[in-house]
N, C-alpha and C positions, 0 to 999 in steps of 0.2 A: 497581394494580388495586383498585377499591373493593370493599367487602364484598359489596354487592348484585351487582356484576358477577361476582365470584367465585362467589357462590351460584348465579347464573343459569347459569354454565358447568358447575358441578357438577350442577345439575338436568339440563342437557342430557346430561351424561355418564352419569347414571343412566338416562335414557331410552334412550340408545344401547345401554348395557349390557343393558337389559331386552329390547330388540329382538334383540340378538345372542343372549341367553339363549333367546328364543323360537326363533330359528333353530337353536341348538344342540339344544334339546329336540326340534325337528322332525327333526333328523338322527338323534337317538337313537331316536325312534319309527319311523324308517325300517326298523328290523329287523322290524317287523310291517307290511308294506305295506297290509294290509287296513284299518288304522286311518286311512289316507288316502283310502280309497274314499269318495267323496261328502263329503270335507272341505269345510266352508264357512266363510265369513267374515261377520262382522257389524260394524256401526259404529253408534255412538250419539252424539248431541249433546244437551246439556241446559242449560237456563238457568233461573234463578230469582231471587227476591228474598231478601236476607239481612235478617232482622229482629233488632234489638238487644233482647235480653231485659232485663227490669228488673234482674236480678241480675248482668248482665255489665257491671260498672262498673270504672272506673279510678280508684282513690283518688289524688287529687292533694294533696300534703301541704304546699303553701305555707302553709296556714293551719291552726292547731290549734284555733281558736276555736269557739264564742265564749269570750272570756276570763272565767272564772268569778270573777275577783277584782273585777270591776265588774258593773254591772247589764246583762246581755246583752240585746240587742234582736233578735238573730238566732240561729236554730238550724239554719241551712242548711249549716254547715261540718262536716266537710271537704267541699270541692267534689268532686262525683263526675261523671266523664265516661266513658261506655261506649265500646266499640269502634266503635259507629255502625251505620248501616244502609246497604245498597248492593245489590250483585249478586253472584251466584256463577254459575259456568259450568263445564261438564264435557264431556269428550269422550273417546272411546276406540275401540279396535279389538280384536276377539276372534277367535280361531281355534277352531272347533268340529270336533273329530276324529270319525271314525266309531267312537266309543267313548264311555264316560261322561266322558272327559277334555276339558278346554278350557283355553285360555290367553288372558289379557287384559292389555293395556296401557292405562292410563287416566290422564288429567290432570284436576285440579281446581284452579280459581282462585277467589279471593275478594277483592273490593275493597269496602271500607266507609269511610264518612266520618261525622264527627259534630262539631257545634259546641255549645258551652255558654257560658253567661254567668251569673255570680252575681247580676248586678244590683248596684246601689250599696248599700253598707252603711256605717254610721257608723264613724269612726275607732276609738272605744273598744270596739267590739263584737268585735274580733278581735286576737289576738296574732300578730305576724308571726314567721316562722322564716326569712325570706329577704328580703334577704341579711344581716340584722342578727345572726343567731346565728353566733357565731364559734367555738364549740366543740361537739363532738358532744353532742346532747341539749339544747342551748340553745334556749329558746323566743323569744329576741330581745326586742323591745320592742313596745309598741303603735305601730302605724305610721299614716301618712297615706294609705296605699293604700286605695282605696274600691271597687275592682271588679276581677274577674278574668275574662278571656275565654280560652277553651281551644278548640283545634281538634285533632282526632285523626284520623289516617288509618291504615288497616290494609291490608296486601297479603299474601295467603297463596297459595303455590303448592305443590301436592302431586302427586307422581307415584307411581303404583301399578303393580306387576307382580304378577299373581296367576295361580295355577293353580286350576281348578275340577274337582270330581268330582260328577256327577249320581247321587244315590243311587237314583233310579228308583222313585218311589212309584206310578207308573202313573196311569191315568184322566186323562191330560193334565195331571197335576200335576207341576211341575218343582221339585225340591228339590236345590240344589247346595251342597256344602261348598266353601269357598274359603279359600286361604291364600296369602300372598305377602310381598313386601318393599315398603317404602315409604320415600320421601324427602320431607321437608317443609322448607319455607323460609317463615318467618312474620316479617314486618317491620312495625314500628309507629313512627310519628312523631307527637309531640305538641308543639304550640306553645302557650305560655301568655303572655299579655300582662297586665301589672298596671298599672292606671290609677288616677289620683288622682280627687278629687271633681269636677274639671273634665273628666274623661275624657281626660286627657293621659297618654301612655305614660310610665311610670316605670321599668319593668323588663320584660325578656322572657326567656323560658326555653325552650330546645329540648331535647327528649329523644328519642332514637332507640334502639330495641332490635331485635335480630334473633336469632331462634332458628332454627338449622339442625340437622337430625338425620336419621338413618336408623333403620329398625326393621322390625318384622314386623306382620302383620295376619292374623287368622283370623275366619271368620264363616260365615254361611249366607244363601242367597238362595232365595226361593220364588216361584212363580207358579202361578195356577190359573184356569180359566175361570169366568165369572160371568155369569148371565143368558142366555148364548148369544149368537148374532149377533155374534161377534167381541169381546165385552167380557170383561174379566178383572180380576184383582187381583194385584198383585205387592208384595213387600216384601223388605227385607234388613236384617241387623244385622252390623256389622263392628267388632271390637275389636282393640286393639293397643297398641303403645308405640313412641315415638321416642326414640332415645338420641343426645343431641347437646349443643350448647353454646348458652347464652343470653348474648348480649353486649349491653351498653347503653352509651350515652354521653350525658352531660348537659353542656350549655353554657348560658351566659346572660350578660347584661350590663345595667347600668342606663343611664340617659340622661344621666348627668353628662358634663361636658366637661372633660377627656377621660373616657370611660366607665371604670367600674371593673368589669372582667369577673370573673365567677365562675370559679374554678379548675375546669376540666373534670374530670368523674369518669368512670372507665371500669370496667366489670365484665365478667368472663368466667367463667361458672360452668357446670360440667357439670350436665346435667339430664336426667332421664328423664320424658318427658311421656306420660301415658296418653291414648289416643285412642278415640273412639267415633263411628261413623257409622251412621245408621239412616234408612230411608225406607219409606213406604207409599203406594201409588199405584193408581189406577184405570186400566186399560189398554184399548186398542181397536186391533184389527187388521182393517182393511177386507178383506172377502173377495176383492175384485177387485184388491187391491194385495198380491200375494204377497210375503211377507218384510218387509213394512212394518208397523210398529206405533207407537202413540203412548201416552204416559203422562202423567197429571196427578196430582200428589200433594204430599206434604209431607215434608221431610227435616230431620234434625238432625245437626250435626257438632260434636264437642267435642274440644278440645285443651287439656290441663291445664297451667297455669302457664307458658305460652309468651310472655306479654306482661309485660315487666319494668316495674314501677311504682316502683322505687327512685329516689330523688331526692337527689343530692348537691349541693344548691344554696346552702349557707351561704356566708358571706363568704369564708372561707378554703378552701372546698371539702371540709372534713373531715366535716361532719355528713351523715348519711344518713337520709332520711325515706321513708316508704312501705314497701310490702311487696316481697318478693323476686320476685313474679310474679303475674299474674292470668290467669284462664282465657280462652280464645277460644271463643265459642259462636256458631255459624252455624246459623240455623234459618229455615225459610220455605217457601212453595209453589214448585213447579217444574213445568216442562213438558219432556218428553223425546221425541225422535224416534229410532227404531231402524230400521235398514235391514239386512236379511240378504241375502247373495248366494249 
């Protein structure tokens, strides 16, 4: 079973467990039948754009340059590639009891892509660390490589089960305290191609990292009417932590005949990843569409250190370059539809 397939099954298991927990909570609340009087359900679907912020970069350590021992002609190294831009999508179901309590199961997905190219640079402007460096910390020798092309793809899947308590401020203002459990699975794949001055492939390098973890979340959600005629404003802030494992694998080879492969590197590290989710939106509920509302807003999601940027790409596979992890930041506009029954 592949790691991704195992993570997918685990995610499904968490979702099933959350549904069973909801059913169990419903059974427990049955001791007070009045809580189920007029109990209602609501559903939401949300889609948006994921924007790659300038600070969200992936340091790629093939190049330490420019080489200060010669007259450098380039200052663009190390080459930086962020997690990319793409889409995020969310959906969920909530049970609202005839009391301040509610329960919700939600799923969030993120898919981003990014490509980068250093452009051509002169041989003497850079010191190569791959694959000429044969010992940890070796900077290798000046190489004939003249260009690096990088492609990065990120896929994140997050499942949340939360309980909510409306503190009841009145005047149509809803303020709900929420807490729950979360499962996260964040995967990243990066492919690097090293070219010579004729743009002929000399070396390729593939890196894959996967963070999986479970944890807790706590936060607050609020909504209030605005302008009248069905318009309003809503927002939420949710913080938490995921406790899990960050794993990565690095492979590569040159184009010699036969090729000289780089020894694969594997990392498995326990990690605690802080998380933060926040959004602010303008809402609208048509008066003739009972229970239906729409929201247009901006959201930010942050997951600390879940992308592994370490790079074990020296000739004998011993040297390790790069940092132990990079943050994943998903931000951008979204549109949400909510239906209450």
